[in-house]
TIVEX-684457 format. One line per field, with one value per residue: residue number from 1; residue in three letters; x, y, z of N, C-alpha, C in turn. Coordinates in Angstrom, 3 decimals. Each point is the difference from the previous one (the first is absolute). Example, Ala and Ser with C-alpha at 12.3 -4.5 7.8 and 13.67 -1.06 7.14 Angstrom:
2
i	1,2
aa	ALA,SER
nx	13.190,-0.350
ny	-5.690,1.050
nz	7.800,-0.720
cax	-0.890,0.820
cay	1.190,1.190
caz	0.000,0.060
cx	0.900,-0.770
cy	1.200,1.090
cz	0.000,0.730
This chain:
111
i	1,2,3,4,5,6,7,8,9,10,11,12,13,14,15,16,17,18,19,20,21,22,23,24,25,26,27,28,29,30,31,32,33,34,35,36,37,38,39,40,41,42,43,44,45,46,47,48,49,50,51,52,53,54,55,56,57,58,59,60,61,62,63,64,65,66,67,68,69,70,71,72,73,74,75,76,77,78,79,80,81,82,83,84,85,86,87,88,89,90,91,92,93,94,95,96,97,98,99,100,101,102,103,104,105,106,107,108,109,110,111
aa	ALA,LEU,LYS,GLU,ILE,ILE,ALA,ASN,GLY,LEU,ASP,SER,VAL,ASP,PHE,ASP,ASN,GLY,GLN,PHE,SER,GLY,VAL,LYS,VAL,LYS,TYR,GLN,PRO,GLY,VAL,ALA,GLY,ALA,ALA,LYS,ILE,VAL,SER,LEU,THR,LEU,ASP,ASP,GLY,SER,ALA,VAL,THR,ASP,ASP,GLY,LEU,TYR,THR,VAL,GLY,THR,ASN,ASP,PHE,GLN,PHE,PHE,GLY,GLY,ASP,LYS,TYR,THR,MET,ILE,LYS,PRO,ASN,ALA,THR,ALA,VAL,ARG,GLU,THR,PHE,GLU,PRO,THR,ARG,ASP,ILE,LEU,ILE,GLU,ALA,ALA,ARG,LYS,THR,GLY,THR,ILE,ALA,VAL,PRO,SER,ILE,ASP,GLY,LEU,VAL,THR,HIS
nx	-97.316,0.643,0.521,0.220,0.436,0.640,0.511,0.140,0.265,0.493,-1.137,-0.075,-0.339,0.858,0.605,-0.223,0.265,1.272,0.441,0.725,1.135,0.638,-0.891,0.533,-1.150,0.648,-1.191,-0.043,-1.206,-0.543,1.149,0.356,-0.118,1.236,-0.244,-1.113,1.004,-0.267,-0.370,0.910,-0.412,1.034,-0.556,1.208,-0.736,0.551,0.503,-1.080,0.971,0.196,1.215,-0.829,0.333,-1.265,-0.235,-0.808,-1.025,-0.549,-1.186,-0.410,-1.154,0.617,0.684,-1.112,-0.087,-0.665,-1.131,0.455,0.319,0.021,0.387,-0.737,-0.622,-0.072,-0.275,-0.632,0.821,0.616,-0.941,-0.715,-0.542,-0.856,-0.901,0.256,-1.238,-0.250,-1.219,0.639,0.666,-1.123,-0.668,1.015,0.068,-1.325,0.104,1.020,-0.658,-1.054,0.212,-0.979,1.028,-0.787,1.063,0.423,-0.918,-0.090,-0.047,-0.572,-1.149,0.759,-0.699
ny	53.241,-0.509,1.201,-0.023,-1.244,0.252,1.121,-0.785,-0.804,1.196,0.044,-1.148,0.734,-0.657,-0.468,-1.184,0.449,0.142,-1.225,0.103,-0.629,-0.029,1.000,1.055,0.651,1.130,0.591,0.879,-0.078,-0.191,-0.608,0.368,-1.218,-0.383,1.268,-0.737,-0.810,0.103,-1.239,-0.871,-0.853,-0.809,-1.191,-0.103,1.053,-0.616,1.162,0.127,-0.295,1.142,-0.304,-0.390,-1.282,-0.242,-1.090,-0.040,-0.429,-0.329,0.365,-0.796,0.158,0.114,-1.114,-0.317,0.728,-1.060,0.689,0.366,-1.281,1.005,0.327,-1.075,-0.374,1.300,-0.090,-1.060,-0.649,-0.939,0.210,-0.560,-0.484,-0.180,0.799,0.285,-0.454,1.251,-0.421,-0.600,1.128,0.692,-0.859,-0.039,1.321,0.008,-0.847,0.708,1.107,-0.532,1.233,0.847,0.813,0.844,0.561,0.660,0.856,0.041,1.227,-0.881,0.674,1.071,1.021
nz	156.907,1.067,0.150,-1.309,0.144,1.145,-0.500,-1.052,1.010,0.278,0.668,-0.625,-1.048,-0.771,1.095,0.556,1.210,-0.344,-0.076,1.090,0.051,1.163,-0.008,0.582,-0.148,-0.167,-0.169,-1.022,0.555,-1.181,0.252,-1.208,-0.471,-0.318,-0.360,-0.053,-0.361,1.297,0.345,-0.381,0.945,-0.170,0.096,-0.546,-0.382,-1.036,-0.365,-0.747,-0.849,-0.596,0.427,0.959,0.086,-0.315,0.681,-1.040,0.677,-1.137,-0.400,-0.966,0.634,1.156,-0.164,-0.632,1.153,0.474,0.176,-1.193,0.182,-0.854,1.228,0.200,-1.106,-0.337,1.287,-0.461,0.794,-0.651,-0.913,0.961,-1.096,1.003,-0.527,1.272,0.117,0.346,-0.257,-1.026,-0.189,0.216,-0.741,-0.850,0.109,-0.070,-0.996,-0.463,0.298,-0.604,-0.418,0.153,0.061,0.609,-0.579,1.028,-0.361,1.321,-0.428,-0.840,0.043,-0.037,0.411
cax	-1.211,-0.774,-0.810,-1.091,-0.933,-0.746,-0.791,-1.115,-1.080,-0.466,-1.050,-0.433,-1.407,-0.452,-0.032,0.247,1.384,0.893,0.383,1.417,0.563,1.452,0.441,-0.805,-0.101,-0.521,-0.240,-0.765,-1.194,-0.199,1.187,0.006,1.151,0.954,0.269,-0.846,0.659,0.899,1.010,-0.312,0.948,-0.175,-0.339,1.187,0.312,0.845,-0.725,0.042,0.770,-0.325,0.890,0.002,-0.691,-0.894,-0.783,-1.421,-0.913,-1.270,-0.764,0.167,-0.860,0.735,1.268,-0.239,-0.522,-1.357,-0.191,0.997,1.332,0.792,1.420,0.626,0.708,1.202,1.052,0.304,1.152,0.041,-1.386,-0.238,-1.428,-0.238,-1.259,-0.759,-1.035,0.286,-0.726,0.743,1.168,-0.496,-0.427,1.210,0.632,-0.819,0.222,1.335,0.059,-1.117,-0.843,-0.027,0.074,-0.194,0.863,-0.519,0.313,0.142,1.213,0.639,-0.225,-0.346,0.174
cay	-0.622,-0.581,1.081,0.242,-1.124,0.163,1.225,-0.241,-0.682,0.766,1.000,-0.069,0.320,-0.808,-1.415,-0.205,0.209,-1.142,-0.745,-0.318,-0.425,0.074,1.390,0.976,1.173,1.275,0.766,1.233,-0.064,1.111,0.245,-0.940,-0.836,-0.438,1.112,-0.116,-0.875,0.705,-1.001,-1.380,-0.759,-1.450,-0.579,-0.082,1.348,0.750,0.874,-0.277,1.049,0.161,-0.809,-1.379,-1.041,-0.705,-1.085,0.300,-0.991,0.592,-0.853,0.404,1.153,1.214,0.008,0.478,1.358,0.158,0.988,1.066,-0.397,-0.039,0.182,-1.241,-0.759,0.649,0.098,-1.341,-0.734,-1.393,-0.419,-1.449,-0.303,-1.346,-0.489,-0.607,0.883,0.492,-0.815,-1.237,0.341,0.216,-1.289,-0.776,0.613,-0.364,-1.430,-0.169,0.553,-0.517,1.091,1.262,1.066,1.348,0.885,1.318,1.026,1.272,0.762,-0.279,1.140,1.193,1.315
caz	-0.521,1.098,0.567,-0.951,0.105,1.242,-0.107,-0.917,0.706,1.165,-0.248,-1.393,-0.260,-1.130,0.364,1.433,0.413,-0.158,1.196,-0.018,1.278,0.034,0.109,0.732,-0.851,0.478,-1.221,0.041,-0.848,-0.923,-0.811,-1.118,-0.326,1.017,0.919,1.185,0.974,0.918,0.325,-0.337,0.801,-0.027,1.298,0.867,0.466,-0.935,-0.921,-1.432,-0.668,-1.425,-0.834,0.479,-0.766,0.907,-0.579,0.121,-0.570,-0.409,-0.915,-1.397,-0.280,0.316,-0.738,-1.363,-0.012,0.507,1.064,-0.194,0.463,-1.222,0.319,0.466,-1.035,-0.545,1.006,0.512,-0.520,0.480,0.210,0.019,-0.057,0.534,-0.564,1.083,0.551,1.349,0.990,0.214,0.814,1.361,0.546,0.308,1.175,1.170,0.277,0.572,1.355,0.780,0.491,-0.732,0.990,-0.514,0.783,0.339,-1.002,0.709,-0.265,-1.293,-0.882,0.781,-0.653
cx	-0.845,-0.886,-1.181,-1.065,-0.872,-0.915,-1.223,-1.194,-0.526,-1.006,-0.460,-1.478,-0.571,-0.129,0.279,1.468,0.802,0.287,1.459,0.420,1.517,0.551,-0.951,0.062,-0.528,-0.160,-0.832,-1.219,-0.093,1.193,0.056,1.292,0.877,0.320,-0.868,0.642,0.992,1.119,-0.538,1.081,-0.306,-0.303,1.188,0.452,0.858,-0.867,0.117,0.724,-0.340,0.874,0.075,-0.721,-0.796,-0.750,-1.471,-0.789,-1.309,-0.748,0.124,-0.854,0.747,1.308,-0.175,-0.765,-1.410,-0.046,1.104,1.373,0.944,1.500,0.689,0.844,1.243,1.171,0.444,1.238,-0.048,-1.402,-0.095,-1.499,-0.212,-1.223,-0.828,-1.072,0.333,-0.687,0.744,1.233,-0.415,-0.425,1.205,0.717,-0.765,0.190,1.356,0.066,-1.105,-0.939,0.010,-0.052,-0.177,0.833,-0.709,0.397,0.159,1.340,0.666,-0.130,-0.455,0.157,-0.169
cy	-0.591,1.057,0.331,-1.086,0.159,1.219,-0.196,-0.617,0.713,1.053,0.025,0.350,-0.893,-1.491,-0.116,0.215,-1.281,-0.664,-0.381,-0.481,0.114,1.409,0.787,1.298,1.198,0.863,1.243,-0.142,1.227,0.351,-1.072,-0.802,-0.345,1.098,-0.077,-0.872,0.823,-0.937,-1.385,-0.845,-1.486,-0.508,-0.072,1.376,0.812,0.784,-0.500,1.169,0.041,-0.870,-1.455,-0.944,-0.853,-1.092,0.269,-1.136,0.684,-0.996,0.534,1.210,1.300,0.089,0.570,1.319,0.202,0.947,1.056,-0.324,-0.137,0.129,-1.309,-0.650,0.716,0.071,-1.357,-0.584,-1.400,-0.505,-1.522,-0.226,-1.442,-0.652,-0.746,0.977,0.374,-0.865,-1.302,0.225,0.193,-1.310,-0.836,0.552,-0.356,-1.464,-0.226,0.469,-0.526,1.069,1.164,1.086,1.342,0.936,1.319,0.993,1.368,0.650,-0.262,1.170,1.164,1.240,1.084
cz	1.126,0.660,-0.911,0.110,1.237,-0.086,-0.884,0.720,1.225,-0.419,-1.449,-0.123,-1.101,0.314,1.490,0.321,-0.129,1.342,-0.133,1.370,-0.085,0.110,0.905,-0.786,0.782,-1.246,0.265,-0.905,-0.904,-0.862,-1.079,-0.094,1.187,1.000,1.253,1.075,0.821,0.419,-0.324,0.654,-0.101,1.406,0.949,0.504,-0.945,-0.987,-1.433,-0.651,-1.484,-0.896,0.447,-0.949,0.984,-0.755,0.297,-0.640,-0.354,-0.867,-1.426,-0.359,0.257,-0.780,-1.406,-0.057,0.484,1.183,0.004,0.599,-1.199,0.259,0.368,-1.097,-0.538,0.984,0.538,-0.669,0.591,0.338,-0.070,0.046,0.450,-0.630,1.043,0.467,1.439,1.046,0.284,0.868,1.451,0.666,0.399,1.235,1.267,0.361,0.679,1.449,0.899,0.516,-0.980,1.061,-0.679,0.859,0.299,-1.086,0.653,-0.322,-1.339,-0.960,0.869,-0.850,1.006
C-alpha cells in the first residue's frame, strides 16, 4: 500500500504532486499505479518491502480518500487520530528546535 500511496502522488494530472519525506523514490514515468515504483528506500537505506509495516502520518483529507488516496484508509491499522491541525504540529516542532530547516531534496525522486 505504501508504494500505491507514493505512486498516486507522482506525475498526477488531476492534482498537484504529493509530498512525502522519509523515503527515496525511483520510478518510471508513464507507468500506472504501484508498478511505476522501481525502488522505495527508507532514509536509513533499507528497502521498503511489500510485507513490511510502516508508520505513516497524513492529514484527514488524504486519509479519507481526497486526491484519489483511496488506498490509505482500507490499509491502515492502529490508526491514531490526533485532531491536531498540521500547522499546530509544525509550529510546536519549530518552537522546540528553535529553527525551521529545509532539507535537501536532491536525489529523493528520480526516474
